[in-house]
C-alpha positions as CSV (number, residue, x, y, z in Angstrom):
1,M,14.1,-8.8,-6.4
2,A,14.8,-5.2,-7.3
3,A,13.8,-5.8,-10.9
4,F,11.6,-8.9,-10.6
5,I,8.6,-7.3,-12.3
6,E,10.6,-6.3,-15.4
7,N,12.5,-9.6,-15.5
8,Y,9.2,-11.6,-15.2
9,L,7.6,-9.7,-18.1
10,K,10.6,-10.2,-20.3
11,K,11.3,-13.9,-19.5
12,S,7.6,-14.8,-19.9
13,G,7.6,-13.2,-23.3
14,I,4.7,-10.9,-22.6
15,M,6.5,-7.5,-22.3
16,D,5.4,-6.5,-25.8
17,S,1.9,-7.8,-25.5
18,D,-1.0,-5.3,-25.9
19,S,-2.2,-5.9,-22.3
20,V,1.2,-5.2,-20.7
21,K,1.8,-2.2,-22.9
22,E,-1.5,-0.9,-21.8
23,A,-0.7,-1.7,-18.1
24,L,2.5,0.3,-18.4
25,T,0.9,3.4,-20.0
26,H,-0.3,6.4,-17.9
27,K,-3.3,8.4,-19.1
28,S,-1.1,11.4,-19.7
29,A,0.6,9.5,-22.6
30,D,-2.3,7.8,-24.4
31,S,-6.0,7.3,-24.4
32,R,-5.4,3.5,-23.9
33,H,-4.0,3.5,-20.4
34,Y,-3.8,1.3,-17.3
35,E,-6.9,2.3,-15.3
36,K,-9.2,-0.6,-16.4
37,L,-6.4,-3.1,-15.9
38,E,-5.6,-1.6,-12.5
39,F,-9.3,-2.2,-11.6
40,L,-9.0,-5.8,-12.7
41,G,-5.7,-6.4,-11.0
42,D,-7.1,-5.1,-7.7
43,S,-9.7,-7.8,-7.7
44,V,-7.2,-10.6,-8.6
45,L,-4.9,-9.3,-5.9
46,G,-7.6,-9.3,-3.3
47,L,-8.5,-12.9,-4.1
48,V,-4.9,-14.2,-4.0
49,V,-4.2,-12.4,-0.7
50,S,-7.4,-13.7,0.9
51,E,-6.6,-17.2,-0.2
52,Y,-3.0,-16.9,1.2
53,L,-4.2,-15.6,4.5
54,Y,-6.9,-18.3,4.8
55,K,-4.4,-21.1,4.3
56,S,-1.3,-19.7,6.1
57,I,-2.6,-17.9,9.2
58,L,-4.7,-20.5,11.0
59,D,-4.8,-18.9,14.5
60,A,-6.5,-15.6,13.4
61,D,-10.1,-14.8,13.5
62,V,-12.0,-13.2,10.6
63,G,-11.5,-9.7,12.0
64,E,-7.8,-10.0,12.2
65,L,-7.6,-11.6,8.7
66,A,-9.6,-8.6,7.3
67,R,-7.2,-6.1,9.0
68,I,-4.1,-7.9,7.7
69,K,-5.6,-8.1,4.2
70,G,-6.5,-4.4,4.4
71,Y,-2.8,-3.6,4.9
72,L,-1.5,-6.0,2.3
73,V,-3.7,-4.6,-0.5
74,S,-3.3,-1.0,0.6
75,R,-1.6,1.7,-1.4
76,D,1.3,1.8,1.0
77,A,2.1,-1.9,0.6
78,L,1.8,-1.7,-3.2
79,F,3.9,1.4,-3.3
80,N,6.7,-0.4,-1.3
81,I,6.5,-3.3,-3.8
82,G,6.6,-0.9,-6.7
83,K,9.6,1.0,-5.4
84,K,11.5,-2.3,-4.6
85,N,11.0,-3.3,-8.2
86,N,11.8,0.1,-9.7
87,A,8.4,0.0,-11.5
88,S,8.5,3.7,-12.3
89,K,11.1,3.2,-15.0
90,L,8.7,0.9,-16.9
91,L,5.9,3.4,-17.2
92,K,5.2,5.3,-20.3
93,S,3.9,8.8,-19.4
94,G,3.3,12.2,-21.0
95,S,5.5,15.3,-20.7
96,T,3.4,16.6,-17.8
97,L,4.9,13.8,-15.5
98,K,8.5,13.7,-14.6
99,P,10.3,10.5,-13.6
100,G,10.9,11.7,-10.1
101,E,7.2,12.6,-9.7
102,I,6.2,9.1,-10.7
103,K,8.7,7.4,-8.4
104,N,7.4,9.2,-5.3
105,N,3.7,9.1,-6.2
106,K,2.0,6.4,-4.1
107,K,-1.1,6.3,-6.3
108,I,0.7,5.9,-9.6
109,M,3.2,3.4,-8.2
110,S,0.5,1.2,-6.6
111,D,-1.6,1.4,-9.8
112,I,1.3,0.2,-11.9
113,V,1.7,-3.0,-9.7
114,E,-2.1,-3.7,-9.9
115,S,-2.3,-3.0,-13.6
116,V,0.5,-5.4,-14.3
117,I,-1.3,-8.1,-12.2
118,G,-4.4,-7.5,-14.4
119,A,-2.3,-7.8,-17.6
120,I,-0.7,-11.1,-16.4
121,Y,-4.1,-12.4,-15.5
122,L,-5.5,-11.6,-19.0
123,T,-2.5,-12.9,-21.0
124,E,-1.4,-15.9,-18.9
125,G,-4.4,-16.8,-16.6
126,F,-5.1,-16.9,-12.9
127,E,-2.4,-19.4,-11.9
128,S,0.4,-17.3,-13.4
129,A,-1.1,-14.2,-11.8
130,R,-1.2,-16.0,-8.4
131,N,2.4,-17.1,-8.7
132,F,3.5,-13.6,-9.7
133,I,1.7,-12.1,-6.7
134,L,3.1,-14.6,-4.3
135,E,6.6,-13.8,-5.5
136,I,6.3,-10.0,-5.3
137,Y,4.7,-10.2,-1.9
138,K,7.3,-12.6,-0.4
139,D,8.7,-9.9,2.0
140,E,5.3,-8.7,3.1
141,F,4.0,-12.2,3.7
142,R,7.1,-13.0,5.7
143,L,6.5,-10.0,7.9
144,V,2.9,-10.9,8.3
145,S,3.6,-14.5,9.3
146,K,6.0,-13.3,12.0
147,K,3.6,-10.6,12.9
148,K,6.4,-8.0,13.0
149,D,4.8,-5.6,10.6
150,F,2.0,-4.8,12.9
151,G,3.8,-4.1,16.1
152,D,4.1,-0.3,15.8
153,Y,1.5,2.4,16.3
154,K,1.4,3.5,12.7
155,S,0.7,0.0,11.4
156,G,-1.9,-0.5,14.1
157,L,-3.7,2.7,13.3
158,Q,-3.5,1.9,9.6
159,M,-5.1,-1.6,10.1
160,K,-7.8,-0.1,12.4
161,T,-8.8,2.6,9.9
162,L,-8.8,0.3,7.0
163,A,-11.0,-2.2,8.9
164,M,-13.4,0.5,10.1
165,H,-13.6,3.0,7.2
166,N,-11.5,1.4,4.3
167,I,-9.3,4.5,4.3
168,L,-5.8,5.3,5.4
169,P,-4.8,7.9,7.9
170,E,-2.8,10.9,6.6
171,Y,0.1,12.5,8.4
172,R,1.4,16.1,8.1
173,V,4.2,18.0,9.8
174,V,2.7,21.1,11.2
175,K,5.7,22.7,13.0
176,T,9.4,22.3,13.6
177,E,11.4,24.0,16.4
178,G,14.9,24.0,17.7
179,K,18.3,24.2,16.1
180,E,19.1,22.3,12.9
181,H,20.9,19.4,14.7
182,R,18.3,19.2,17.5
183,K,15.0,19.8,15.8
184,I,11.7,18.8,17.3
185,F,9.0,17.8,14.8
186,H,5.3,18.2,15.5
187,V,3.0,15.9,13.5
188,E,-0.8,15.6,13.2
189,V,-2.6,12.5,12.0
190,M,-5.9,13.0,10.2
191,L,-8.8,10.8,9.3
192,K,-11.6,12.1,7.0
193,G,-10.1,15.6,7.3
194,L,-10.2,15.6,11.1
195,V,-7.2,15.5,13.4
196,I,-7.3,12.4,15.6
197,G,-3.9,12.6,17.1
198,K,-0.8,14.8,17.6
199,G,2.7,13.8,18.3
200,R,6.2,15.2,18.6
201,G,9.7,13.7,18.3
202,M,13.3,14.2,17.3
203,T,12.5,12.7,13.9
204,I,9.4,12.8,11.7
205,K,9.0,9.0,12.0
206,E,9.1,9.3,15.8
207,A,6.6,12.1,15.8
208,E,4.3,10.1,13.5
209,Q,4.4,7.1,15.8
210,M,3.4,9.3,18.8
211,A,0.6,10.9,16.7
212,A,-0.6,7.4,15.7
213,K,-0.6,6.3,19.4
214,K,-2.8,9.2,20.3
215,G,-5.1,8.4,17.3
216,L,-5.4,4.7,18.4
217,E,-6.3,5.9,22.0
218,K,-8.9,8.3,20.6
219,I,-10.5,5.6,18.5
220,S,-10.5,3.1,21.4
221,K,-12.2,5.6,23.7
222,E,-14.9,6.3,21.1
223,E,-15.5,2.6,20.6
224,K,-15.9,2.1,24.4
225,S,-18.2,5.0,24.6
226,E,-20.4,3.6,21.8
227,L,-20.4,0.2,23.5
228,F,-21.6,1.6,26.8
229,S,-24.2,3.8,25.2
230,K,-26.0,0.9,23.6
């Protein structure tokens, strides 16, 4: 799985096709770059994910399906897939971008995955693109079917904000205190530039979870307030 994308492109014989070369070229390297293919791939991905959810999750209502889809096509999910597949090493970029910067850039990594989907759709057709997506999304679909990926506060907040505003919350460490081996991290979670929750913990992950919990509570209170004001 770690190199599935590269193996697929080589075995299918399209690695050297014009579309795939374009899909794996950043705008810092050439005037013909992946942005249009990323746009196309985004649409193909949305359709395939929607079809999968419609057929496989029969006990969910439309709202829940929309929230799950929002997560699956999000930058975070695509970034995870890109990292698993070591997609950064496939990208041709200019001297202004270093390999390490690409590997940890969520936008670029997610764009690579979507642009490759777009290239496969153009060169091999929808059926091949669908099969490719179903393969690279195996782990994510497995988590969704078991409903394990949505049991924590961060996932819950992410799904909520995607469904409500089509944007993801942002986390930032605002303070650390204590000795090196017993640090306490203070984290804020923001939405549209506004702080919606604060948390603290012995790790950044724990602090983010607490901040996300507060964020969910705040959104829930606002929803109830709007309901009773009608």
